LUMKEFI-827265 format. One record per atom (N, C-alpha, C, O): residue in one letter; chain; atom name; x, y, z. Coordinates in pm, whole numbers, m for minus. Example, Ala and Ser with C-alpha at 12.3 -4.5 7.8 and 13.67 -1.06 7.14 Angstrom:
% residues 2
+------+--------+--------+--------+--------+--------+
| fiba | drendo | drengu |      u |      v |      w |
+------+--------+--------+--------+--------+--------+
|    a |      A |      N |   1319 |   m569 |    780 |
|    a |      A |     CA |   1230 |   m450 |    780 |
|    a |      A |      C |   1320 |   m330 |    780 |
|    a |      A |      O |   1424 |   m332 |    846 |
|    s |      A |      N |   1285 |   m225 |    708 |
|    s |      A |     CA |   1367 |   m106 |    714 |
|    s |      A |      C |   1290 |      3 |    787 |
|    s |      A |      O |   1341 |    114 |    804 |
+------+--------+--------+--------+--------+--------+
END
This chain:
% residues 84
+------+--------+--------+--------+--------+--------+
| fiba | drendo | drengu |      u |      v |      w |
+------+--------+--------+--------+--------+--------+
|    m |      A |      N |    m68 |   m991 |  m1348 |
|    m |      A |     CA |      6 |   m935 |  m1275 |
|    m |      A |      C |     m5 |   m992 |  m1079 |
|    m |      A |      O |   m101 |  m1066 |  m1057 |
|    g |      A |      N |     49 |   m972 |  m1005 |
|    g |      A |     CA |     18 |  m1052 |   m892 |
|    g |      A |      C |    m24 |   m949 |   m778 |
|    g |      A |      O |    m47 |   m828 |   m770 |
|    t |      A |      N |    m21 |  m1069 |   m686 |
|    t |      A |     CA |   m116 |  m1024 |   m550 |
|    t |      A |      C |    m55 |   m873 |   m458 |
|    t |      A |      O |   m117 |   m791 |   m392 |
|    k |      A |      N |    100 |   m887 |   m494 |
|    k |      A |     CA |    159 |   m751 |   m430 |
|    k |      A |      C |    182 |   m613 |   m523 |
|    k |      A |      O |    217 |   m607 |   m641 |
|    l |      A |      N |    148 |   m488 |   m415 |
|    l |      A |     CA |    131 |   m308 |   m417 |
|    l |      A |      C |    232 |   m267 |   m344 |
|    l |      A |      O |    247 |   m291 |   m224 |
|    y |      A |      N |    322 |   m189 |   m431 |
|    y |      A |     CA |    416 |   m100 |   m414 |
|    y |      A |      C |    333 |     m5 |   m389 |
|    y |      A |      O |    262 |      7 |   m488 |
|    v |      A |      N |    292 |    101 |   m273 |
|    v |      A |     CA |    253 |    179 |   m248 |
|    v |      A |      C |    345 |    287 |   m236 |
|    v |      A |      O |    450 |    271 |   m174 |
|    g |      A |      N |    321 |    378 |   m281 |
|    g |      A |     CA |    416 |    467 |   m267 |
|    g |      A |      C |    367 |    665 |   m207 |
|    g |      A |      O |    250 |    699 |   m193 |
|    n |      A |      N |    483 |    757 |   m183 |
|    n |      A |     CA |    442 |    863 |   m106 |
|    n |      A |      C |    306 |    871 |    m20 |
|    n |      A |      O |    191 |    913 |    m29 |
|    l |      A |      N |    377 |    817 |     52 |
|    l |      A |     CA |    260 |    785 |    210 |
|    l |      A |      C |    292 |    876 |    314 |
|    l |      A |      O |    385 |    840 |    387 |
|    s |      A |      N |    243 |    976 |    336 |
|    s |      A |     CA |    232 |   1033 |    485 |
|    s |      A |      C |    363 |    953 |    592 |
|    s |      A |      O |    377 |    835 |    622 |
|    y |      A |      N |    431 |   1055 |    622 |
|    y |      A |     CA |    464 |    972 |    783 |
|    y |      A |      C |    364 |    954 |    912 |
|    y |      A |      O |    411 |    958 |   1026 |
|    n |      A |      N |    229 |    935 |    890 |
|    n |      A |     CA |    161 |    932 |    985 |
|    n |      A |      C |     78 |    857 |    944 |
|    n |      A |      O |     m4 |    805 |   1020 |
|    t |      A |      N |     82 |    832 |    803 |
|    t |      A |     CA |     15 |    707 |    783 |
|    t |      A |      C |     60 |    537 |    860 |
|    t |      A |      O |    178 |    511 |    883 |
|    n |      A |      N |    m40 |    449 |    888 |
|    n |      A |     CA |      1 |    376 |    975 |
|    n |      A |      C |    m43 |    211 |    860 |
|    n |      A |      O |    m64 |    208 |    739 |
|    e |      A |      N |    m44 |     68 |    986 |
|    e |      A |     CA |    m50 |    m22 |    911 |
|    e |      A |      C |   m215 |    m59 |    919 |
|    e |      A |      O |   m271 |    m93 |    815 |
|    a |      A |      N |   m296 |    m50 |   1056 |
|    a |      A |     CA |   m436 |    m27 |   1020 |
|    a |      A |      C |   m498 |     64 |    939 |
|    a |      A |      O |   m597 |     25 |    877 |
|    s |      A |      N |   m463 |    170 |    926 |
|    s |      A |     CA |   m512 |    239 |    778 |
|    s |      A |      C |   m485 |    257 |    675 |
|    s |      A |      O |   m525 |    351 |    606 |
|    l |      A |      N |   m386 |    141 |    632 |
|    l |      A |     CA |   m343 |    103 |    487 |
|    l |      A |      C |   m440 |      4 |    467 |
|    l |      A |      O |   m522 |     11 |    375 |
|    r |      A |      N |   m435 |   m123 |    579 |
|    r |      A |     CA |   m546 |   m208 |    549 |
|    r |      A |      C |   m734 |   m201 |    558 |
|    r |      A |      O |   m828 |   m258 |    503 |
|    e |      A |      N |   m718 |   m118 |    642 |
|    e |      A |     CA |   m889 |    m14 |    600 |
|    e |      A |      C |   m853 |     26 |    454 |
|    e |      A |      O |   m925 |    m25 |    367 |
|    v |      A |      N |   m787 |     80 |    427 |
|    v |      A |     CA |   m844 |    155 |    253 |
|    v |      A |      C |   m854 |     67 |    136 |
|    v |      A |      O |   m934 |     50 |     45 |
|    f |      A |      N |   m716 |      8 |    183 |
|    f |      A |     CA |   m688 |   m151 |     75 |
|    f |      A |      C |   m839 |   m254 |    116 |
|    f |      A |      O |   m895 |   m303 |     17 |
|    g |      A |      N |   m879 |   m274 |    203 |
|    g |      A |     CA |   m963 |   m354 |    254 |
|    g |      A |      C |  m1126 |   m338 |    201 |
|    g |      A |      O |  m1217 |   m417 |    225 |
|    a |      A |      N |  m1133 |   m242 |    141 |
|    a |      A |     CA |  m1261 |   m200 |    105 |
|    a |      A |      C |  m1309 |   m244 |     37 |
|    a |      A |      O |  m1245 |   m331 |    m22 |
|    n |      A |      N |  m1462 |   m221 |     m6 |
|    n |      A |     CA |  m1519 |   m310 |   m169 |
|    n |      A |      C |  m1524 |   m453 |   m123 |
|    n |      A |      O |  m1553 |   m533 |   m212 |
|    g |      A |      N |  m1493 |   m523 |     46 |
|    g |      A |     CA |  m1487 |   m677 |      8 |
|    g |      A |      C |  m1416 |   m715 |      7 |
|    g |      A |      O |  m1406 |   m834 |     39 |
|    r |      A |      N |  m1289 |   m623 |    m40 |
|    r |      A |     CA |  m1112 |   m715 |    m86 |
|    r |      A |      C |  m1043 |   m767 |     62 |
|    r |      A |      O |  m1047 |   m721 |    176 |
|    q |      A |      N |   m998 |   m848 |     20 |
|    q |      A |     CA |   m903 |   m872 |    120 |
|    q |      A |      C |   m810 |   m897 |    148 |
|    q |      A |      O |   m775 |  m1008 |    108 |
|    v |      A |      N |   m700 |   m812 |    236 |
|    v |      A |     CA |   m526 |   m809 |    253 |
|    v |      A |      C |   m515 |   m935 |    327 |
|    v |      A |      O |   m580 |   m990 |    416 |
|    a |      A |      N |   m388 |   m967 |    244 |
|    a |      A |     CA |   m331 |  m1069 |    294 |
|    a |      A |      C |   m236 |  m1019 |    420 |
|    a |      A |      O |   m252 |  m1065 |    533 |
|    s |      A |      N |   m133 |   m916 |    387 |
|    s |      A |     CA |    m61 |   m808 |    483 |
|    s |      A |      C |    m19 |   m674 |    429 |
|    s |      A |      O |    m50 |   m619 |    324 |
|    v |      A |      N |     58 |   m636 |    529 |
|    v |      A |     CA |     52 |   m440 |    506 |
|    v |      A |      C |    183 |   m454 |    593 |
|    v |      A |      O |    180 |   m475 |    714 |
|    a |      A |      N |    295 |   m441 |    520 |
|    a |      A |     CA |    419 |   m357 |    582 |
|    a |      A |      C |    490 |   m258 |    548 |
|    a |      A |      O |    586 |   m288 |    478 |
|    i |      A |      N |    475 |   m136 |    577 |
|    i |      A |     CA |    500 |     m4 |    641 |
|    i |      A |      C |    676 |    m25 |    633 |
|    i |      A |      O |    722 |   m108 |    711 |
|    i |      A |      N |    757 |     39 |    555 |
|    i |      A |     CA |    868 |     30 |    486 |
|    i |      A |      C |    942 |    113 |    629 |
|    i |      A |      O |    887 |    223 |    636 |
|    m |      A |      N |   1045 |     99 |    741 |
|    m |      A |     CA |   1081 |    203 |    856 |
|    m |      A |      C |   1214 |    266 |    810 |
|    m |      A |      O |   1217 |    245 |    689 |
|    d |      A |      N |   1284 |    309 |    833 |
|    d |      A |     CA |   1445 |    360 |    828 |
|    d |      A |      C |   1503 |    300 |    908 |
|    d |      A |      O |   1423 |    270 |    995 |
|    r |      A |      N |   1619 |    258 |    935 |
|    r |      A |     CA |   1682 |    212 |   1042 |
|    r |      A |      C |   1705 |    304 |   1132 |
|    r |      A |      O |   1619 |    323 |   1218 |
|    e |      A |      N |   1817 |    375 |   1131 |
|    e |      A |     CA |   1843 |    471 |   1231 |
|    e |      A |      C |   1733 |    580 |   1234 |
|    e |      A |      O |   1778 |    681 |   1289 |
|    t |      A |      N |   1635 |    591 |   1204 |
|    t |      A |     CA |   1541 |    712 |   1235 |
|    t |      A |      C |   1423 |    632 |   1338 |
|    t |      A |      O |   1377 |    686 |   1438 |
|    g |      A |      N |   1388 |    501 |   1292 |
|    g |      A |     CA |   1274 |    467 |   1337 |
|    g |      A |      C |   1137 |    529 |   1302 |
|    g |      A |      O |   1040 |    540 |   1377 |
|    r |      A |      N |   1155 |    593 |   1092 |
|    r |      A |     CA |   1047 |    657 |   1116 |
|    r |      A |      C |    976 |    599 |    952 |
|    r |      A |      O |   1013 |    507 |    879 |
|    s |      A |      N |    902 |    666 |    942 |
|    s |      A |     CA |    869 |    566 |    827 |
|    s |      A |      C |    928 |    585 |    645 |
|    s |      A |      O |    914 |    704 |    615 |
|    r |      A |      N |    973 |    523 |    553 |
|    r |      A |     CA |   1099 |    570 |    447 |
|    r |      A |      C |    958 |    661 |    363 |
|    r |      A |      O |   1004 |    757 |    301 |
|    g |      A |      N |    794 |    649 |    350 |
|    g |      A |     CA |    736 |    724 |    316 |
|    g |      A |      C |    669 |    602 |    194 |
|    g |      A |      O |    627 |    649 |     89 |
|    f |      A |      N |    661 |    450 |    215 |
|    f |      A |     CA |    636 |    359 |    125 |
|    f |      A |      C |    631 |    224 |    173 |
|    f |      A |      O |    722 |    198 |    252 |
|    a |      A |      N |    550 |    127 |    146 |
|    a |      A |     CA |    481 |     17 |    225 |
|    a |      A |      C |    460 |    m91 |     79 |
|    a |      A |      O |    439 |    m51 |    m36 |
|    f |      A |      N |    468 |   m199 |    113 |
|    f |      A |     CA |    407 |   m328 |     37 |
|    f |      A |      C |    277 |   m366 |     72 |
|    f |      A |      O |    267 |   m426 |    179 |
|    v |      A |      N |    171 |   m346 |      6 |
|    v |      A |     CA |     35 |   m448 |     59 |
|    v |      A |      C |    m25 |   m546 |      6 |
|    v |      A |      O |   m119 |   m509 |    m65 |
|    e |      A |      N |     m2 |   m707 |     15 |
|    e |      A |     CA |    m40 |   m765 |    m27 |
|    e |      A |      C |   m146 |   m856 |     m3 |
|    e |      A |      O |   m180 |   m924 |     93 |
|    m |      A |      N |   m215 |   m826 |   m190 |
|    m |      A |     CA |   m394 |   m861 |   m132 |
|    m |      A |      C |   m413 |  m1040 |   m142 |
|    m |      A |      O |   m309 |  m1105 |   m153 |
|    t |      A |      N |   m518 |  m1098 |   m137 |
|    t |      A |     CA |   m524 |  m1244 |   m119 |
|    t |      A |      C |   m546 |  m1272 |   m304 |
|    t |      A |      O |   m448 |  m1332 |   m348 |
|    t |      A |      N |   m614 |  m1251 |   m375 |
|    t |      A |     CA |   m622 |  m1233 |   m527 |
|    t |      A |      C |   m596 |  m1153 |   m633 |
|    t |      A |      O |   m670 |  m1055 |   m643 |
|    p |      A |      N |   m525 |  m1166 |   m701 |
|    p |      A |     CA |   m410 |  m1080 |   m874 |
|    p |      A |      C |   m619 |   m982 |   m898 |
|    p |      A |      O |   m596 |   m881 |   m964 |
|    e |      A |      N |   m726 |   m987 |   m876 |
|    e |      A |     CA |   m840 |   m945 |   m966 |
|    e |      A |      C |   m843 |   m811 |   m818 |
|    e |      A |      O |   m856 |   m690 |   m836 |
|    a |      A |      N |   m828 |   m881 |   m678 |
|    a |      A |     CA |   m813 |   m784 |   m570 |
|    a |      A |      C |   m755 |   m650 |   m562 |
|    a |      A |      O |   m790 |   m533 |   m547 |
|    a |      A |      N |   m604 |   m749 |   m586 |
|    a |      A |     CA |   m499 |   m582 |   m652 |
|    a |      A |      C |   m536 |   m510 |   m691 |
|    a |      A |      O |   m561 |   m402 |   m637 |
|    q |      A |      N |   m567 |   m563 |   m871 |
|    q |      A |     CA |   m579 |   m493 |   m944 |
|    q |      A |      C |   m714 |   m345 |   m982 |
|    q |      A |      O |   m732 |   m241 |  m1047 |
|    q |      A |      N |   m791 |   m466 |   m859 |
|    q |      A |     CA |   m912 |   m344 |   m846 |
|    q |      A |      C |   m863 |   m226 |   m755 |
|    q |      A |      O |   m872 |   m108 |   m791 |
|    a |      A |      N |   m817 |   m260 |   m648 |
|    a |      A |     CA |   m678 |   m144 |   m574 |
|    a |      A |      C |   m685 |    m78 |   m663 |
|    a |      A |      O |   m763 |      7 |   m703 |
|    m |      A |      N |   m573 |   m134 |   m704 |
|    m |      A |     CA |   m510 |     18 |   m766 |
|    m |      A |      C |   m559 |     43 |   m848 |
|    m |      A |      O |   m512 |    153 |   m875 |
|    q |      A |      N |   m647 |     13 |   m937 |
|    q |      A |     CA |   m750 |     93 |  m1011 |
|    q |      A |      C |   m794 |    235 |   m943 |
|    q |      A |      O |   m777 |    350 |   m984 |
|    e |      A |      N |   m859 |    184 |   m821 |
|    e |      A |     CA |   m932 |    284 |   m745 |
|    e |      A |      C |   m834 |    348 |   m651 |
|    e |      A |      O |   m886 |    459 |   m639 |
|    l |      A |      N |   m770 |    349 |   m606 |
|    l |      A |     CA |   m669 |    398 |   m455 |
|    l |      A |      C |   m550 |    504 |   m527 |
|    l |      A |      O |   m515 |    616 |   m488 |
|    d |      A |      N |   m493 |    412 |   m671 |
|    d |      A |     CA |   m421 |    548 |   m730 |
|    d |      A |      C |   m447 |    651 |   m782 |
|    d |      A |      O |   m506 |    683 |   m886 |
|    g |      A |      N |   m380 |    723 |   m669 |
|    g |      A |     CA |   m367 |    891 |   m689 |
|    g |      A |      C |   m467 |    936 |   m632 |
|    g |      A |      O |   m501 |   1044 |   m680 |
|    k |      A |      N |   m567 |    879 |   m502 |
|    k |      A |     CA |   m631 |    894 |   m427 |
|    k |      A |      C |   m556 |    966 |   m307 |
|    k |      A |      O |   m436 |    944 |   m300 |
|    e |      A |      N |   m622 |   1062 |   m198 |
|    e |      A |     CA |   m611 |   1098 |   m114 |
|    e |      A |      C |   m549 |   1012 |     m5 |
|    e |      A |      O |   m582 |    894 |    m12 |
|    l |      A |      N |   m459 |   1046 |    103 |
|    l |      A |     CA |   m472 |    935 |    256 |
|    l |      A |      C |   m354 |   1006 |    260 |
|    l |      A |      O |   m246 |   1016 |    201 |
|    d |      A |      N |   m452 |   1081 |    410 |
|    d |      A |     CA |   m358 |   1187 |    508 |
|    d |      A |      C |   m255 |   1300 |    478 |
|    d |      A |      O |   m152 |   1342 |    531 |
|    g |      A |      N |   m344 |   1333 |    346 |
|    g |      A |     CA |   m302 |   1483 |    300 |
|    g |      A |      C |   m161 |   1450 |    189 |
|    g |      A |      O |    m76 |   1530 |    149 |
|    r |      A |      N |   m175 |   1316 |    162 |
|    r |      A |     CA |    m85 |   1269 |     25 |
|    r |      A |      C |   m156 |   1206 |    m56 |
|    r |      A |      O |   m243 |   1121 |    m39 |
|    q |      A |      N |   m111 |   1258 |   m154 |
|    q |      A |     CA |   m154 |   1147 |   m316 |
|    q |      A |      C |   m111 |    955 |   m336 |
|    q |      A |      O |      0 |    914 |   m370 |
|    l |      A |      N |   m199 |    891 |   m312 |
|    l |      A |     CA |   m110 |    780 |   m332 |
|    l |      A |      C |    m62 |    705 |   m427 |
|    l |      A |      O |   m146 |    666 |   m508 |
|    r |      A |      N |     86 |    660 |   m449 |
|    r |      A |     CA |    121 |    623 |   m566 |
|    r |      A |      C |    135 |    441 |   m577 |
|    r |      A |      O |    213 |    362 |   m523 |
|    i |      A |      N |     40 |    427 |   m656 |
|    i |      A |     CA |     20 |    264 |   m671 |
|    i |      A |      C |     86 |    175 |   m826 |
|    i |      A |      O |     33 |    189 |   m936 |
|    n |      A |      N |    224 |     75 |   m800 |
|    n |      A |     CA |    204 |     28 |   m856 |
|    n |      A |      C |    223 |   m149 |   m811 |
|    n |      A |      O |    231 |   m190 |   m695 |
|    d |      A |      N |    226 |   m232 |   m931 |
|    d |      A |     CA |    242 |   m367 |   m897 |
|    d |      A |      C |    388 |   m381 |   m835 |
|    d |      A |      O |    466 |   m291 |   m868 |
|    a |      A |      N |    421 |   m450 |   m776 |
|    a |      A |     CA |    543 |   m457 |   m692 |
|    a |      A |      C |    650 |   m558 |   m775 |
|    a |      A |      O |    616 |   m674 |   m800 |
|    r |      A |      N |    814 |   m495 |   m827 |
|    r |      A |     CA |    879 |   m572 |   m845 |
|    r |      A |      C |    934 |   m608 |   m766 |
|    r |      A |      O |    955 |   m544 |   m662 |
|    e |      A |      N |    982 |   m748 |   m796 |
|    e |      A |     CA |   1084 |   m810 |   m694 |
|    e |      A |      C |   1261 |   m809 |   m675 |
|    e |      A |      O |   1317 |   m881 |   m758 |
|    r |      A |      N |   1320 |   m763 |   m613 |
|    r |      A |     CA |   1436 |   m667 |   m660 |
|    r |      A |      C |   1559 |   m777 |   m711 |
|    r |      A |      O |   1564 |   m895 |   m678 |
|    d |      A |      N |   1661 |   m702 |   m807 |
|    d |      A |     CA |   1750 |   m764 |   m848 |
|    d |      A |      C |   1872 |   m800 |   m786 |
|    d |      A |      O |   1955 |   m868 |   m846 |
+------+--------+--------+--------+--------+--------+
END
């Protein structure tokens, strides 16, 4: 498992600060947060990538937060895969 997580099913109202807060809970360190935006509308596409500082922190965040509610939506968290 790597340190980068795919976070799906985001509310359009979720921002980087709220993701950083949720993933940084319990002493976990967040390296970066990137919410993917639609080029034409400038609005969130409903998913993001969160990079944790260690694989252990990424695993813990995935176990704790997958299925949890944030801004009225249940988060879907998976290990991020490189593009083909």
